N, C-alpha and C positions, 0 to 999 in steps of 0.2 A: 378626417381625423375625428374620432369619438371623444378621447379624453386627451391627456397630456401626453402620450405616447403615439408616435406614428407608426405605421406598419414598417417603415424603414429605418427606424431608430434602434441602432444596435449598440449605443454606448453603454458601458459598464459603469458601474459606480466605484470610485475611488477606493483604494484598501484602506481598511480603518488603520488610524495611528494611535500611540498612546498618548493621550492627552487628558485635560480635565474631565471631558464628557465620557471618554471610554473608561476612564477610572471609575465613573458612577455606574457605567452599566456592567453588571455581575456576570453576565454571559460572555464578556471578553477578557482575555489574559492580558498581561503587560504588552504583549506584542501585537494586540488586536485581533487575536485568533478565537473561534468561537470554542467555548467550553461549557460543559453542565457544572452547575454550581454544587460545591460539596456543602451537602447540609447535616452532615453527621453531628457536629457540635451544636446545631440547633436545638432549643427546647421543642418538645411536642406541645403544641396549643390548638384549641378548637379554631378552626378557620373556616370562614364563610364569605362567599363572594356572590354578588348578584349583578347580573348584565342584562340588558335588553337591546333590542333593535325592531325595526320594523320593515314591512313590505308594502308597497302600494298596489292596490287592487281596486278594480272598479266595484262599487256598490253592489252591482248584480251578483259579481263573482264573490264577494264577501258573503252574501245572503245564501250561496251554494255550498259553502266550505265543509258543512257537515255532511252532505249528502252528494258528494261527487262520485262518478262511477267507480273510479278508483278507491273510493271509501272515505271515512270521515277525515279530512285534512288535518284537522286538529289532533286527533288521536294519533295518526300516523306521524305526524311532526313531533309530537310529545314523545313517542317511543324513540324516533330517531335523535331528537336532542339527548335524551338520557343515554342511549347507547353512546353518541358523540363523547359525552362529557367523560364516561368511562374510558374511552379509546384516546383521549387528549394526548397522553404521553407517546402513544403510537403515531400521531399525526404531526405534533410539534416536536421537533429533534431533540431540544434541550430541555423539554419538561419531563418532571420526575414522575414515575408510576405512583399513583395514590390510592389508597383504600378510602373511597368516598363513602361516607356514611348517609347522605341525604342529596337528592336531585330533584328539585321541582321545576317542571316547565310550564308556564301559564299562557293564555292568550287572551288579548282584549281586542276584539273587533270594533272598528269604527267606521261604519259605512258611511255616515256624514263625511267623513274627512278622507274616505277612499284609503284606508289603512289597517293593517293588523299588525299589532304590537305583541311582542314575544318577550316574555321575561323568564330568566332561569336563575335558580337560587342552588348554590352547591356547598355543602359543608363536609368537613372531615376534622379528625384530629390527626395533625401532622406537622411535620417539620418545615413545610412550605406551603404557599397559598395556593388558593383553588380559583384564582382570577381567570386564568386561561380555560379552565374547564367549563366555568359559567359562559364565558363568549364563545366558546367552541360549541357548547349546547343551542345558544342563541342561533349562532351562525347556520348551523346543520338544520335546525328545525324551519328556520326561513327558508333555505335552500330546497327543503322537502315540500314545503307550500308551494314555493316556484315550480318544482317539478310536478306537483298534482294539479297544478292549474296552467301550465304553459300552452296547452292547447287551445285555450281560450283567452290568455292573458299574458302573451309574451313581452309586453311592453313594461310588465311589472318592474320595479326597482326597489332593491334590499338596500337599507340604510340605516343610519343611526346605530351600528352596533357599538356598543360602549359599556364600560364597567361602571356600574351604579354606585355600588358600596361594597366595601371590603373588611372584614373583621379579623383580628388575630395576628401573631407574629410580632416582630420588633417594632413595626409601625404602627400596631394597633389598629384603631378604627379610622376609617375613611371614607367619606361620603361626597358624591358629586353634588356640587351646589346647584340648585335649580337656576335656569335663565329667567331673566326678568327682574 
């Protein structure tokens, strides 16, 4: 067993029920069925989200990322992350298609700690947030780095994918508190 699930585990999750929690989950109706949120009446505001994540790689592999046989891993992963953010609505069933106005994907290699951090910032003017687009950009950029290095780094681990900050909408500005 590698994680919390065994190969023979065929349990299914219980069906959702309407209670205080499902009432707060906007993608569930009163019966607990999935639904796409109607944002028709929401005002258009500037939305921004920043997400990040990491992949563990040896210092030697990190030093090679810009000159792999497959190409510059950072540039390929940047393009993959940008493309993924634009297609989030097609990948995540209940996400709205959005006209994104800006997508930045950045990399911070840290050979000393054997990790590469990826950060994505996504912006738009719209009726719903871009958190999922930022997290999708990070996830796909990390998967692309894994794909480009898997021949020499199969033990790599993608982790820490999380929302760092979001701006806009009814809840306004939210920023993750630093640990420590």
